[in-house]
C-alpha positions as CSV (number, residue, x, y, z in Angstrom):
1,M,-13.4,-5.5,-0.9
2,I,-9.9,-4.9,0.4
3,Y,-7.8,-8.0,1.0
4,L,-4.9,-7.6,3.4
5,I,-2.4,-10.4,2.8
6,E,0.0,-10.3,5.7
7,D,1.9,-13.2,7.2
8,K,3.0,-11.7,10.4
9,A,0.4,-10.7,13.0
10,S,3.2,-9.1,15.1
11,R,4.1,-6.7,12.4
12,R,0.5,-5.7,11.8
13,I,-0.1,-5.3,15.5
14,D,3.1,-3.3,16.1
15,Y,1.8,-0.8,13.5
16,G,-1.5,-0.5,15.3
17,W,-3.7,-2.9,13.4
18,S,-5.0,-5.4,16.0
19,D,-7.5,-8.1,15.2
20,E,-10.2,-5.9,16.8
21,K,-9.3,-2.9,14.6
22,I,-9.5,-5.2,11.5
23,A,-12.8,-6.6,12.7
24,S,-14.2,-3.1,13.1
25,S,-13.9,-2.6,9.3
26,S,-14.7,-6.2,8.4
27,N,-17.4,-5.1,5.9
28,V,-14.6,-3.6,3.8
29,I,-11.3,-5.4,4.7
30,T,-10.5,-9.0,5.0
31,L,-7.3,-10.2,6.6
32,I,-5.6,-13.2,5.0
33,D,-2.8,-14.5,7.1
34,N,-2.3,-18.0,5.7
35,I,-2.0,-20.0,2.5
36,E,-5.5,-21.4,2.9
37,G,-6.9,-17.9,2.9
38,V,-5.1,-17.2,-0.4
39,R,-6.5,-20.4,-1.9
40,S,-10.0,-19.1,-1.1
41,L,-9.5,-16.0,-3.2
42,S,-10.8,-17.3,-6.5
43,C,-12.9,-14.4,-7.8
44,L,-11.3,-11.0,-7.4
45,E,-13.4,-8.3,-8.9
46,T,-12.4,-5.0,-10.7
47,N,-12.8,-2.7,-7.7
48,D,-11.1,-5.1,-5.2
49,V,-7.9,-4.0,-3.6
50,V,-5.1,-6.4,-2.7
51,L,-2.5,-5.3,-0.1
52,F,0.2,-7.9,-0.3
53,H,3.3,-8.2,1.9
54,E,6.0,-9.6,-0.3
55,S,7.4,-11.9,2.3
56,F,4.0,-13.7,2.7
57,Y,5.2,-16.9,1.2
58,N,8.9,-16.8,2.1
59,T,8.6,-19.2,5.1
60,A,6.0,-21.5,3.5
61,D,6.6,-25.1,2.6
62,Y,7.1,-26.1,-1.1
63,E,3.4,-26.7,-1.8
64,S,2.3,-23.5,-0.2
65,K,5.0,-21.6,-2.0
66,K,3.6,-22.9,-5.3
67,T,0.1,-21.7,-4.3
68,A,1.4,-18.3,-3.3
69,D,3.5,-18.0,-6.4
70,M,0.5,-18.9,-8.6
71,F,-1.5,-16.2,-6.7
72,K,1.2,-13.6,-7.2
73,V,1.4,-14.4,-11.0
74,E,-2.4,-14.1,-11.1
75,L,-2.2,-10.7,-9.4
76,E,0.4,-9.5,-11.9
77,Y,-1.6,-10.9,-14.8
78,N,-4.7,-9.1,-13.5
79,S,-2.9,-5.9,-12.6
80,N,-4.8,-4.0,-15.2
81,S,-8.2,-4.6,-13.5
82,L,-7.2,-5.0,-9.9
83,H,-5.7,-2.5,-7.5
84,I,-2.6,-3.9,-5.9
85,A,-0.3,-2.5,-3.3
86,F,2.9,-4.4,-2.6
87,F,4.4,-3.5,0.7
88,S,7.7,-4.7,2.0
89,G,10.5,-3.6,4.4
90,S,12.8,-3.6,1.4
91,K,10.9,-0.8,-0.1
92,N,12.0,2.7,0.7
93,L,10.2,4.6,-2.0
94,R,6.5,5.1,-2.7
95,T,5.7,4.4,-6.3
96,L,2.5,4.3,-8.2
97,D,2.2,2.9,-11.7
98,G,-1.4,2.9,-12.9
99,N,-3.3,0.8,-10.3
100,V,-0.2,-0.9,-8.7
101,C,1.7,0.8,-5.9
102,N,4.8,-0.1,-3.8
103,I,5.2,1.2,-0.3
104,P,7.0,0.5,2.9
105,P,4.9,-1.3,5.6
106,Y,4.9,1.6,8.1
107,V,3.5,3.9,5.4
108,M,0.8,1.4,4.4
109,Y,-0.4,0.8,8.0
110,E,-0.1,4.5,8.9
111,N,-2.4,5.5,6.1
112,L,-4.7,2.4,5.9
113,E,-7.4,4.0,8.0
114,S,-7.7,7.0,5.7
115,F,-7.6,4.7,2.6
116,I,-10.4,2.5,4.1
117,L,-12.5,5.6,4.9
118,H,-12.3,6.9,1.3
119,Y,-12.8,3.4,-0.1
120,K,-16.1,3.1,1.9
121,Q,-17.2,6.3,0.2
122,G,-16.5,4.9,-3.3
123,E,-13.2,6.7,-3.8
124,L,-10.5,4.2,-4.7
125,D,-7.3,6.3,-4.7
126,F,-3.9,4.8,-3.7
127,R,-2.6,8.3,-3.0
128,Y,-4.5,8.1,0.3
129,L,-2.6,4.9,1.1
130,M,0.7,6.3,0.0
131,F,0.6,9.8,1.6
132,G,-2.4,9.9,3.9
133,E,-5.4,12.1,4.1
134,N,-3.8,15.3,2.7
135,Y,-1.9,13.6,-0.2
136,E,-2.1,16.8,-2.3
137,I,0.5,18.4,0.0
138,E,3.0,15.9,-1.4
139,D,2.7,17.4,-4.9
140,K,3.2,20.9,-3.5
141,L,6.2,19.8,-1.6
142,R,7.8,18.1,-4.6
143,S,7.1,21.2,-6.7
144,A,8.6,23.5,-4.1
145,I,11.7,21.3,-3.7
146,D,12.2,21.2,-7.5
147,R,11.9,25.1,-7.7
148,I,14.4,25.5,-4.9
149,N,16.8,23.0,-6.4
150,V,16.7,24.7,-9.8
151,A,17.0,28.2,-8.3
152,D,19.9,27.3,-6.1
153,V,22.1,25.2,-8.3
154,G,25.7,26.0,-7.6
155,R,25.0,28.4,-4.8
156,E,26.6,28.0,-1.4
157,K,23.5,29.0,0.6
158,V,20.0,27.9,0.0
159,Q,17.4,30.7,0.4
160,T,13.7,30.0,0.4
161,N,10.6,32.0,0.5
162,K,8.5,31.2,3.5
163,N,5.3,31.3,1.4
164,I,6.6,28.8,-1.2
165,L,3.7,26.5,-0.6
């Protein structure tokens, strides 16, 4: 199961994920938008995915913050067995460390449909969430950029081969 822990419906909806769209994949994704929902998550399993917006508990009262903080500690403690994506507006980079990734919200929502599709097929790969359906292009682009940077160090003009990819 994929658990989307998001405190702002407006952000989710602005990125194209209405309640109806979430409901259309309810057999795979569960929206948790309040502390009570977090309290109900007691038995996360190995192949579960948690998509956690880091501001989720910022506006909560003291007791709710304690619950959310305990949940976040539990996530970090179980990060070896769970798949966790932290998304926040303060994140500009996409990082993947084992089964924990960090991404900006617009990236997460933009690629969530592709990620869900592959998850339904038994393929749990955060690269679909981080880069979309054709994630392998990212590696080719990085490699091409590295080759160009190495080849053109100190030059005034950058020249590239059109067939670099």
